[in-house]
Backbone as CSV, one residue per row, in Angstrom:
resi,resn,N_x,N_y,N_z,CA_x,CA_y,CA_z,C_x,C_y,C_z
1,MET,-44.416,-16.649,-13.327,-44.988,-18.151,-13.423,-46.907,-17.693,-14.181
2,GLU,-46.441,-17.719,-15.007,-48.507,-17.401,-15.450,-49.089,-18.232,-15.310
3,GLY,-50.132,-18.208,-14.316,-51.092,-19.184,-14.664,-50.601,-20.171,-13.673
4,GLY,-49.667,-20.663,-12.756,-48.972,-22.033,-12.544,-48.973,-21.200,-11.773
5,SER,-48.558,-22.105,-9.911,-48.291,-22.257,-9.092,-47.396,-22.095,-8.118
6,ASP,-47.313,-21.826,-7.158,-45.825,-21.773,-5.838,-45.750,-23.142,-5.300
7,ASP,-46.838,-23.992,-5.251,-47.078,-25.569,-4.967,-45.549,-26.055,-5.261
8,GLY,-45.284,-25.406,-5.940,-44.635,-26.913,-6.756,-42.967,-26.238,-6.016
9,ILE,-42.710,-25.451,-7.026,-41.492,-24.045,-5.804,-41.764,-24.243,-4.140
10,ILE,-42.504,-24.572,-3.144,-42.189,-25.091,-1.685,-42.808,-26.667,-1.777
11,ALA,-42.827,-27.278,-2.460,-42.334,-28.436,-2.067,-41.383,-29.616,-2.563
12,GLN,-40.578,-28.045,-3.453,-38.829,-28.104,-3.803,-37.653,-28.166,-2.416
13,LYS,-38.434,-27.289,-1.489,-37.931,-26.419,-0.855,-37.283,-26.636,0.348
14,PHE,-39.204,-27.438,0.523,-39.126,-29.102,2.035,-39.584,-30.445,2.132
15,GLN,-37.860,-30.785,1.672,-37.570,-32.086,1.052,-37.542,-33.214,2.696
16,GLY,-37.826,-32.423,3.604,-36.832,-33.839,4.659,-37.760,-34.804,5.317
17,GLU,-37.692,-35.321,6.292,-38.396,-35.457,7.225,-39.691,-35.138,7.710
18,ILE,-40.765,-36.477,7.439,-42.246,-35.071,7.315,-42.667,-36.578,9.436
19,ILE,-43.412,-35.181,10.902,-43.121,-35.361,10.809,-45.211,-35.556,11.126
20,LYS,-45.565,-36.286,12.729,-47.398,-36.687,11.828,-47.901,-35.758,13.551
21,LYS,-48.763,-35.143,13.414,-49.592,-34.823,14.156,-50.868,-35.794,14.446
22,PHE,-51.247,-36.477,15.870,-52.409,-36.533,14.993,-54.111,-36.045,16.170
23,VAL,-54.772,-36.004,15.726,-55.588,-34.562,16.306,-57.205,-35.371,16.137
24,GLN,-57.464,-34.837,16.682,-59.771,-35.412,16.891,-60.206,-33.845,15.949
25,ASN,-61.449,-34.477,15.072,-62.186,-33.140,14.706,-62.766,-32.433,15.040
26,GLU,-64.026,-32.119,14.788,-64.822,-31.420,15.285,-66.121,-32.070,15.511
27,ASN,-66.636,-33.765,14.030,-67.360,-35.452,14.839,-66.437,-36.378,14.994
28,GLY,-64.563,-35.478,15.868,-64.161,-37.400,16.741,-63.865,-38.483,15.615
29,GLU,-63.585,-37.417,14.986,-62.854,-38.366,14.139,-61.033,-38.238,13.385
30,GLU,-60.097,-39.151,14.124,-58.585,-38.877,14.211,-58.661,-38.014,12.358
31,GLU,-57.189,-37.368,12.994,-56.364,-36.501,11.390,-55.788,-36.249,11.754
32,ILE,-54.979,-37.089,10.718,-53.304,-36.026,10.332,-53.132,-34.876,9.939
33,ILE,-52.378,-34.492,10.658,-51.519,-32.426,10.660,-50.110,-33.104,10.249
34,GLU,-49.507,-33.053,8.932,-48.415,-33.603,8.457,-47.441,-32.695,8.903
35,TYR,-46.530,-32.225,8.879,-45.484,-31.598,8.651,-43.664,-31.729,8.411
36,GLN,-43.432,-30.912,7.183,-42.382,-31.865,6.184,-41.376,-30.274,6.932
37,LYS,-40.374,-30.852,6.955,-38.360,-30.939,7.102,-38.499,-29.953,6.530
38,SER,-37.057,-28.677,6.331,-36.776,-28.637,5.333,-35.293,-27.774,7.248
39,ASP,-34.774,-26.807,6.789,-33.856,-25.667,6.923,-33.225,-26.131,8.327
40,CYS,-32.418,-26.291,8.685,-31.979,-26.295,10.659,-31.743,-24.901,10.907
41,ILE,-32.380,-23.770,11.652,-32.102,-22.686,11.226,-31.172,-22.459,13.383
42,SER,-31.566,-22.982,13.908,-30.701,-22.660,15.173,-30.182,-23.949,15.652
43,LYS,-30.031,-24.520,16.292,-29.969,-25.032,17.793,-28.414,-25.348,18.560
44,SER,-28.704,-25.928,19.517,-28.043,-25.806,21.026,-27.927,-26.898,21.493
45,ARG,-27.634,-27.292,22.100,-27.316,-28.339,23.533,-28.655,-29.092,23.732
46,PHE,-29.612,-28.244,24.237,-31.343,-29.001,24.246,-32.344,-28.816,22.994
47,SER,-31.706,-28.715,21.746,-33.058,-28.267,20.573,-32.831,-27.927,19.443
48,LYS,-32.981,-27.760,19.017,-33.180,-28.308,16.930,-34.165,-27.156,16.481
49,CYS,-33.619,-25.543,15.787,-35.470,-25.710,15.273,-35.040,-25.401,14.079
50,TYR,-36.750,-26.092,13.591,-36.424,-26.845,12.099,-36.926,-25.544,11.641
51,LYS,-37.223,-24.965,10.352,-38.217,-24.718,9.128,-39.063,-26.157,8.709
52,TYR,-40.584,-26.224,8.773,-41.037,-26.483,8.748,-42.047,-26.618,7.479
53,LEU,-43.187,-27.617,6.756,-44.233,-26.944,5.534,-44.969,-27.158,5.954
54,CYS,-46.242,-27.056,6.407,-47.500,-27.888,7.476,-48.471,-27.915,5.736
55,LEU,-47.929,-29.523,5.302,-48.554,-29.828,3.837,-50.290,-30.062,4.509
56,ASN,-50.881,-30.000,5.390,-53.004,-29.775,5.371,-52.732,-28.174,4.827
57,THR,-51.823,-26.544,5.624,-52.018,-25.827,5.053,-51.154,-24.740,4.005
58,LYS,-49.865,-24.418,3.911,-49.592,-24.754,2.739,-48.322,-24.026,4.412
59,GLU,-48.658,-23.407,5.144,-47.886,-22.814,6.526,-46.826,-22.959,6.598
60,ILE,-46.036,-22.050,6.605,-44.428,-22.394,7.430,-44.224,-22.336,9.121
61,PHE,-43.931,-22.826,9.377,-43.813,-22.641,11.040,-42.768,-23.269,11.241
62,ILE,-42.102,-22.645,12.015,-40.720,-22.812,13.642,-41.293,-24.003,14.171
63,LEU,-40.904,-25.311,14.178,-40.968,-26.314,15.215,-39.326,-27.080,15.928
64,LYS,-39.435,-26.096,17.390,-38.275,-27.011,17.782,-37.815,-27.916,18.627
65,GLU,-37.316,-28.354,17.860,-37.064,-29.997,18.360,-36.644,-30.736,19.750
66,LEU,-37.139,-30.986,20.616,-36.583,-31.597,22.400,-36.792,-32.626,22.265
67,ASN,-35.121,-33.881,22.370,-35.674,-35.493,23.012,-36.550,-35.372,24.061
68,GLU,-36.197,-36.968,24.299,-36.958,-37.017,25.132,-36.107,-36.663,27.050
69,LYS,-35.047,-36.395,26.168,-34.233,-36.012,28.194,-34.440,-34.436,28.516
70,ASN,-35.022,-33.879,27.261,-35.426,-32.165,27.311,-36.304,-32.326,28.204
71,LYS,-37.665,-33.543,28.722,-38.563,-33.817,28.893,-38.908,-32.347,30.119
72,LYS,-38.331,-31.894,30.931,-38.483,-30.668,31.742,-39.175,-29.630,31.459
73,LEU,-37.586,-29.185,30.131,-37.489,-28.054,29.565,-38.482,-27.841,28.681
74,PHE,-39.667,-28.577,28.273,-39.772,-28.906,27.162,-41.547,-28.537,27.773
75,ILE,-41.758,-28.783,29.046,-42.686,-28.327,29.403,-43.113,-27.076,30.329
76,ASN,-41.262,-26.765,31.007,-40.969,-25.153,31.196,-41.107,-24.207,30.267
77,GLU,-40.877,-24.679,29.212,-41.055,-23.332,27.873,-42.630,-23.471,28.010
78,ARG,-42.817,-24.604,27.467,-44.414,-24.617,26.772,-44.842,-24.070,27.623
79,ASP,-45.019,-24.107,28.926,-45.711,-23.898,30.121,-45.400,-21.940,29.917
80,ILE,-44.148,-21.226,29.863,-43.884,-19.862,29.764,-44.877,-19.412,28.645
81,HIS,-44.539,-19.930,28.062,-44.811,-19.614,25.764,-46.729,-19.258,25.860
82,GLN,-46.895,-19.985,26.374,-48.159,-20.213,26.863,-49.345,-18.801,27.880
83,LYS,-48.686,-18.244,28.227,-48.738,-17.483,29.009,-48.180,-15.706,28.356
84,LEU,-47.490,-15.785,27.543,-47.371,-14.882,27.012,-47.767,-14.224,25.596
85,TYR,-47.476,-13.379,25.316,-48.677,-12.520,24.183,-48.449,-11.224,24.323
86,HIS,-47.877,-10.999,23.196,-47.347,-10.123,23.021,-46.552,-10.017,21.759
87,PRO,-46.655,-8.180,20.629,-46.359,-8.748,19.147,-44.671,-9.060,19.214
88,ASN,-44.269,-8.145,20.241,-42.520,-8.895,19.258,-42.384,-10.313,20.053
89,ILE,-43.547,-11.365,20.606,-42.856,-12.780,21.086,-43.333,-13.085,19.930
90,VAL,-42.404,-13.837,19.737,-43.072,-15.093,18.917,-43.958,-16.384,19.330
91,LYS,-45.684,-16.049,18.891,-46.471,-17.196,19.223,-46.143,-18.324,19.375
92,LEU,-46.327,-19.224,19.939,-46.429,-20.826,20.447,-47.618,-21.173,20.165
93,VAL,-47.483,-21.410,18.818,-49.146,-22.381,18.286,-49.303,-23.446,17.987
94,ASP,-48.774,-24.394,18.779,-49.743,-25.694,19.487,-48.351,-25.996,19.311
95,PHE,-48.197,-27.628,20.117,-46.696,-28.210,21.385,-47.505,-30.243,20.538
96,PHE,-46.749,-30.224,20.946,-47.072,-32.643,20.493,-46.022,-32.640,20.850
97,ASP,-45.651,-34.608,21.401,-44.923,-35.615,21.009,-45.542,-36.198,19.988
98,PHE,-43.486,-36.672,19.890,-44.254,-37.592,18.608,-42.890,-38.233,18.065
99,LYS,-43.015,-40.101,18.477,-42.261,-40.797,18.655,-39.953,-40.387,19.308
100,ASN,-40.376,-40.287,20.129,-40.168,-39.657,21.753,-39.220,-38.799,21.572
101,LYS,-39.399,-37.132,20.087,-38.850,-36.313,21.038,-40.503,-35.215,20.936
102,PHE,-40.126,-34.076,21.971,-40.888,-33.160,21.437,-40.936,-31.757,20.097
103,TYR,-42.804,-30.862,20.628,-42.489,-30.091,19.409,-42.985,-29.617,20.021
104,LEU,-42.432,-27.755,19.401,-43.056,-27.156,19.939,-43.411,-26.238,18.241
105,LEU,-44.477,-25.954,18.073,-45.011,-24.905,17.017,-44.900,-23.378,17.691
106,LEU,-43.574,-22.716,16.286,-43.963,-21.722,16.727,-43.551,-21.341,15.047
107,GLU,-44.425,-19.596,15.915,-44.952,-19.094,13.683,-43.550,-18.844,13.358
108,PHE,-43.648,-17.883,12.397,-42.287,-18.219,11.668,-42.306,-16.664,10.782
109,CYS,-41.416,-15.741,11.565,-40.627,-14.896,11.664,-39.853,-14.457,10.352
110,GLU,-40.118,-13.794,8.927,-39.069,-13.398,7.733,-38.212,-13.202,8.692
111,ASN,-38.375,-11.375,9.353,-36.689,-10.667,10.215,-36.161,-11.604,10.353
112,ARG,-35.687,-12.842,10.642,-34.879,-13.502,11.625,-35.160,-13.166,13.266
113,ASP,-34.143,-12.892,13.653,-34.230,-13.597,15.288,-32.939,-12.692,15.813
114,LEU,-33.752,-12.416,17.075,-33.421,-10.919,18.095,-31.675,-11.077,17.902
115,THR,-31.394,-12.020,18.648,-29.948,-12.007,17.723,-29.036,-11.972,16.682
116,TYR,-29.547,-12.146,16.326,-29.236,-11.483,14.507,-29.063,-10.623,14.578
117,HIS,-30.294,-9.667,14.949,-30.463,-7.839,14.942,-29.083,-7.545,15.819
118,LEU,-29.332,-7.948,17.182,-28.440,-7.361,17.956,-26.773,-7.828,17.112
119,ASN,-26.758,-8.714,16.767,-25.864,-8.975,15.935,-25.048,-7.822,14.657
120,LYS,-26.290,-7.686,15.182,-26.152,-7.200,13.048,-25.847,-5.191,13.023
121,LYS,-26.661,-4.574,14.628,-26.111,-3.721,14.588,-24.863,-3.446,15.725
122,LYS,-23.931,-4.872,16.435,-22.933,-3.840,17.104,-21.962,-4.127,16.116
123,ASN,-21.713,-4.489,14.854,-21.336,-4.983,13.946,-20.936,-3.864,12.882
124,GLY,-21.839,-3.071,13.539,-22.175,-2.008,12.010,-22.844,-1.821,10.766
125,ARG,-23.289,-3.338,11.438,-24.131,-2.765,9.624,-25.354,-2.597,9.599
126,ASN,-26.884,-1.862,8.834,-27.981,-1.963,9.351,-28.652,-2.605,7.993
């Protein structure tokens, strides 16, 4: 696309719900960071993980969503993630709650997750 922008293409992929995080900037003023939902990439009994676009920065993240009855799980996972620093472990970027749900904002990795690669190797695909 000559002279164009990828913003239109990105916006088409992210058409879902918008999650808002309210923060104070360095001047003490309230700012809103908005994340727009796209595809669900995994789910379990306790959580769902979605691909999200930060509308403020155009960065893509994974947002792990836990409902309020899993608050203890959220706190445990958040506390563990905050102590982990390794190039092969997904980084916790941020965490917050919004509308009775808890969110872990994780870095987005293009090459899928460990389970995908283990299953691929187990099934003899490279």
